[in-house]
N, C-alpha and C positions, 0 to 999 in steps of 0.2 A: 606591410606584411608581405615577405618574399614567397613568392610561389614557383613551382616547377613543374613541367608534365614529364610522367614518367609512363611510358607506351602509350601516350595520349590523353592521360586521365590527371587531372591538375591534383597537386600535392601543395601543402602548405609548410613553412619551416615551424618546428615545435620546439619551445623553450620552455623551462620550468624552473623554477626557484628550487636548489637543493641547499641542505643544512648538513652541518658538522654532527658527528655522533652523539655528542653531548644536546645539540639542539633536537636532533630527531628522537631521542630518548624521551626528552620532556615532552615533547608534542604529542609523541605517541601514548605515553601516559595521561596526559591531558585530555586527549580524545577518548580513551578508554575509560576514563572517571567520567567523562560527560556523559558518553553513551551509556554508560552503566545506570545513569540516574535515571533513563528513559523507562517509564512503567507503562503497562497497558492499562486504561481506564475506562470505567463505564459510567462514571458519574459525571456528567458535564454542566457547565453554565449556559445559560442562554446569551451571555455576554456577545455583542456583534464582534464581528472580525472583518477586517475591511477585505472585500472582494481581492484587492491588488496584492494582497498577502497569500492568498490560496491561489492567485495565478502564477506569483513567483514559485510556490512549492511545487505547482505542477510541472513548470518549465525546469525547475532544478531535477525533478524525477526523469523528464525526457531527455536528460543530459546521458542517461544508463547507456552502455554498449549493448548492441544487440546484433543477431544474426545478419550479415550482410548489410547492416546498418539501415534494416527495414523499418525499424522503429515500431514495431506489432503492437501499438497499444493506442487505446482512447480512453480519455480521463471525461468522466461525465461529472459534473458538480451540480449538487442538488440543495437550492436554498428554499425553493418554492414549499410551503408547508403541506400543501393538497398531496404533491408527490411524496412527500416524507411521509405523511400519514399514510399512503397508498403504499409505499415500501415496506412501512411497520406492520402493518396487517398481514402483508404476503410473505413477509420473513417471518412473523409469529406463526403462522399457520405451519409453515414447513418447520421449524423450530420445536413446536409442540409435538409434531409427529416425530422428532429426532428423539426429543427427552421421553417420549411415551410408546417407544416400540423400536426406533431404528438404533439406537444405541445399545450397545453391549452393557452388561453389568460392569465390567471392568472399566469401560469407558466413563461409565456415570460415577463410578467411584472416584477414578483419577479426578473429576471434575469437582469433586466435594469441595476440595481444597480452595477454590475459586469461588464457591458458592454462586455459581451462575444456574440460569433455567430459560426458560421458553420466554419469557418476557424481556422484552428489547425497548425500553422506553427512551433509550439514549437515539435511536434512529429518529426521533421526532424533537428531542431536546436540543440536541448538538446543532448548531447555526448551518453548519455544512455537511453533507455526505459527498464523499467521494466513492464513486463506482469506477473501478478500473475493468476496461474490458479487453480481452487479448483478440487481434486482429488475426484469426487463422490464414486468409488469404485475403488477395488483393482484386478488385475487378479492374480488367483493362478497358481502355474506350469500347472494345468491339464486343464487351461482354463476357471474355474469358477469364478464367479463376486462374491466378498463380499464387501458389501457395507462398507463405512467408517461412522463414527458416528459424530453427530452434525457438519456438514461440513462447513456450513454456518457462524455457529458461530465460529468454529475453524479459517477459513480463515480470518475472520474477526478481530479478535484479533492478528493475525500474520500481518494484513496489519497495525494497529496500531502502533506495533512494526517496522514496517519498516518505518513508517513516523518518529517515533521518532529517530530511528538509523540515517537515512537521515539528519535531523537537527543535529544531535549530531554530526554530519561530518561537519558540515559548509556549507553543500548543500541544496538546495531547490528541490521541487517538486509539483505536481499537481494531485491531483485524478481525472482522466480521464476514463469516464464510457460511451463512446458511445454506444448506444443500438438500435439493439442487435450488441453483440459482436463476434459472430460466427465466422468472417471472422479472427480474430487472430489465432484461432486455424487452421484454413485453411491454412494461409500464414506460420504459422510457423511448419506446420505440426504435430501437437498435436494428441496422440492417443484419442479414442473416451471417456475414462474415465475422459479426462480432460474437465472442461469448464471456459473460460475465467472470471476472475471475477473483474480486475481492471488493469488499464494500467496507469503507472506513469513516465513522462519524469524525468530524475534525472540530474542534474549539478549545476553550478554557476549561480546565477543570471545574467543577463546582467548588463552592466555599468551603464545604465540608465534603472532603473525598478520601476514601478509604480503598486501598489496594492490598490484595493479599502479600502477607511477610514471605516472599519467596527467596532463595538463592540459586544464583545463576551457577552453571558448571565450571570447575576450575581449569586452568590450561591444561593441566594433567589429563582430565576427564574429555578433552575436545581437540586436543591437538598430538599429533605424533612426529618428533622430528628425525629425518633420517641424514 
């Protein structure tokens, strides 16, 4: 790999395979159709997933771009059934409050088509839980705090990479965001510079698995070309 210094900083040569227009069109269409088959799943199988698969999924998510390349994320992978039980109990406590007072009538009506409620058994059934934490700042050796940059945006992009990697591995997940999520940091003993961002159960879909019959927006609904 060839390298060079630019103002004292090392750079490496970048090479990328490119395609003719017809191949690009076919590949882009295949990618859309493949991603369009991804669905949020709430019914999981207890079937074992090799840990190395989860490791590779997390590594793929960690290739996401980030502000000043600070990579301001920590992925906590939970397989321990005791911890999963604790997380479920705490999550359901917050979800019960949300469904019984925190959510507006409009919000609850919008959720009816998904048929969700405060019960979250998937937090124990799925073989793995992945909790994404955003690292708001870092500690220097002298204890000084240095803020990271574009933390919310960076972690959000990494979450998208994570969802794609899970789908690519043939597994399913659910983006679960009980609010507030401070209990996750407490249960997992995370440092004060980490704040819970997203909770994802990961595994195979249950043998009998049903998802809402939803339609995604069309290109005209989501894009404006100038």
